[in-house]
N, C-alpha and C positions, 0 to 999 in steps of 0.2 A: 502494500500499497503507499509503502515511500516511494516510490514512483508519480504513482498520483497524483498525489499531497504537492509532491515539488513538481508539475504539470501543473496544477489548480497557482498557485505560486509565479512562477512567472509566467503565467497571463493576468495576472495582477500589476506586472514589478508591469508587464506592458501596456497596458491601458497609464495607470500612476505615470509615467512616462510620456505617453503618447495622447492620452484622451481618448485614445480610440481599441476600440474592441471589432473582434468578428460577428456584431452584432448589432443591431440598430438600425437605424435607414436606409430600406433597401432603396438597389436601384431599380426608379419610378419608370424603367422600359422597359416593357412588359419582356419574359423571356417564356418568348412561344412555347420554343421546341421540349422544353423542359418542365409548362403548367400545366401543370391537370386544369380543363374547363372548369368544372366548376367550385375550386378552391383557388379560396381570391388570395390572395397577395397582400399582405400585412405590412404596413408602412416601418413598427415599430418591431420585425419579431421577423427578417428576411428574410429566415430559414427557416420557415413553416410549411408545411405542407405535407401531403396524405401521405402515409406508410404505404399504401395500396398500390401506387402511382398513379399514370396516366391511364386516357379512354377508358375499360372496360376493369383497368387493371391490368394489374400482374399478371402472365399467366400461370397455373399452376401445373406443377408433376401428371397430374390427370386432365389434362384438361380444361380446364377450372377457369375460374379469375381468382384473385386475388381481393376482399370485399371495400371496396373504398368508403370515405364518410366511415369508421369505427376509429380508425385512429391516428394522428395527426404527431407528428414528429416538426418538433421545432426548436429556435433558443431561445433568451428569456425576454419573458412577455413583456415591455411596455409599448404597453398596446394606446394608440391615438383613436378617438373617437369613430373617426372611418373604422380602424381596425374592430374593432366594438359591436361594430351594428357587423357587420359581415360575418365577427363567428356567431353571431344568435341568431342566425339559418341554418347554424351548423350543429344543433342542438349540443352543445358540450354540457356534459355531467355531468366530471370530473378531471383538472387535471396534475397532471402530477410530478415534480419538483423534484429532480433528482438531482440537485447542486449541496455545496453547504450551507451552514446557518451562513458563514462572513459572507458569500455569495449571496445570498438573499438578501442582510444587510447592504450588502453596496449598493444594488438595482433589484428592489421587489417585483415581482409578479402586481401587472395591474390585476383587481380583481374583476372576475367575468359570472355576470352576473346570473346565476344557478347553478354555479361548476361551484365541485366540493375540491378543495382546495390539500391536497395529501405531499409532506415529505420525503418522500426518498434517500437519504444522503448517501451515496456509492461509496464519496473519499472524505469524509469522516473532514474534520475542524483542519485549515491548516492556515491560520490565522499566526501563529507565531512562528512559521516555516521564513526564512530568508529567500527571496527571488535569486532562482540558482543563474548562471553563466554562463555562457556559448559562445568556446571559439570557433568555432564553427556549426555549419547546418544539420554537420554528423552524429555533430552534437547532442542537438534536439532529439534529433530523430529517435538514439538511442535510446534517452530518454521516453518517445514516444511511446518507442518497441515494447517498454517494461512498463510501462502507464497500462498498457489493453493488455500484457499478460498480466495485471497487477489486477483488474476487470474480472481476471477471470478465476484465479488462485485468490483471490483474499474474503477472509467472510463476511468482512463489512458490507463487501460489492454485492456476495453472491446474496445476503439478505437482504438487502436495497431492491435488487435488481429481479430476487424471487418476490416482494411483495409487489411492487408494481405490476407486474403481470397477472399478481393473483385480485388488481384491482380492477386490471381491463378485459379479465377475465370477467370479473362478475360485476362491472358495469352497467349501467339500465342504457344511456345515449353511448351520445363519443367519450373520446379522452384524447388529452392533447399532453405528450409526457415530453421534457424537456426539460432541457438542462440550462450553461452559459452561452456558450456560442452555438449547441445542438446537432452535435457534427460525434464527438469523441464515446460519455456516458451515450447517450438517448442514438447515435450507432449506433454502438455493439444492439442494447434495445432493442433496435425496432431490425436489422441482422435476423436480432435474436426469431421477432415476430413473423418476417416473413422466412423466415426457416418452419414457422410448427407450420404457418400456415401452407407449403409445399409448394414455392417461388424453391430457383434452382439456385445452384453459387452466384452464376453471372448479373442474375436479376438482382439479388442481394447485395452483390458487389458493386455494379452499377449505381444501387436508390444510394450505397455507402456514400462513392464518389460524389455523389451532385450537390455537396454541401458546396465544391469549384465554385459551381456556378449560382445558385441563387446567390450567394453568401458573397458572389466576386467581387463587388462596389465596394461592401466594409473592409473586406480584405485588402482589398488596393488601400483603403484611405487611413487602417491602421501598419501598414509596411511605409506608407509614406508619411504619417507622422516619427515612424521611427529612425529612420533614416534621417530626416531634416532630426532631431535631436541627437540622436546618439550617430548616426553616420552607416553608411551602406554595407557596413563592414558588419554592424549589430545584427541590422535589417536581415540580412541575407540567412544569420546563425538566427536566427528568433525563428521566421520563415515559415518553418514547418507547423509550427504551433500552431499557427492563425489556419490551417486549410488538411485537406485531409489526402494521407495514401494508399494504396492499399495495402503498405507495406504491412502496416498499422494494424489493420483489422486481421490479416495473415497471424499479427502476432501473437490476436487472444483463439485464431483455430490453433495454432499452432500449439498452444497449451492445452487448451480441451482434449486435444489430442492426444495429450503427455496425459496429465489429469486425469482424465475421465473418458480416451479412448472414442465419443462419436458427442455428435450435438446433445445427441437424445437423451442418450447419460449424463450430461451435463445438465441437462433442463429436469431431470428427476434427482439424483444425487448432491450433484452441486448448489442446482436452485432450490432442491428439496421441494415444484411443484407436483404436486398429485393430476395421475393421470382423466382423472374428470379434471382437472382444470386445463389438459395441455387439449380434451377436449376441447373443454366449453370454445377457448381462444381460439383453436382450431375452425368449430362452426364458426363463430361470432365473420371469420379472418377472410373466411371463404364465401366464393357469393357462385 
């Protein structure tokens, strides 16, 4: 868990230094090739999207589709009035916040009327940790690989992710699951949901990597801010923290293989999900 805590501390350092994060105001230009037609683009949460994908939903191995309008993934919910009006049409009954308490205190979610807010802290408190420094991007990438491994091996992370998936299984309406940037903790949780739904690995990987498109404007703003305050070398070294790379997600899967043998075994043995809960999720997530 030390690696994941350091990642949160490092991102906090980027915010303090640049005033920018990989969250916040989205690029006002629609991203037509990745935007689901019935899913709104939110001004205050640029990585908000339907876990189910585009059109009819991602294809599943049995020839069906992942259901849309069931689970939405997002970065921190700093919402405008227009965002709230758009969300009012989605029947959101539960919001699952995967962030640490210091992250939440720094940027509280906007309340969504009618939705219950649930806190499932994947990382634990990192308030006392100093921001790590990186000489190269490879150093940051190594830290991220360790963070993704920790999301599988940490007992605290497994408890939080298991609780989040259980909430989704029992929810009466649509669920929003999110962290700060909506890419790491949320990315791994979303990958598990798509696995349960029966999506193939290529689809899961593509969904994960879409963060780099949805959040491209705010990622660019954060890099620009760090370049201006700390120089190009520092910005290049911290750049891997702001987006996603396939190698990060692969590190989680490698840890799953080493410790559990398969994702299905990780879901039951690692996360403690019952077969009934997994079946409820599969039923909700398939159309």
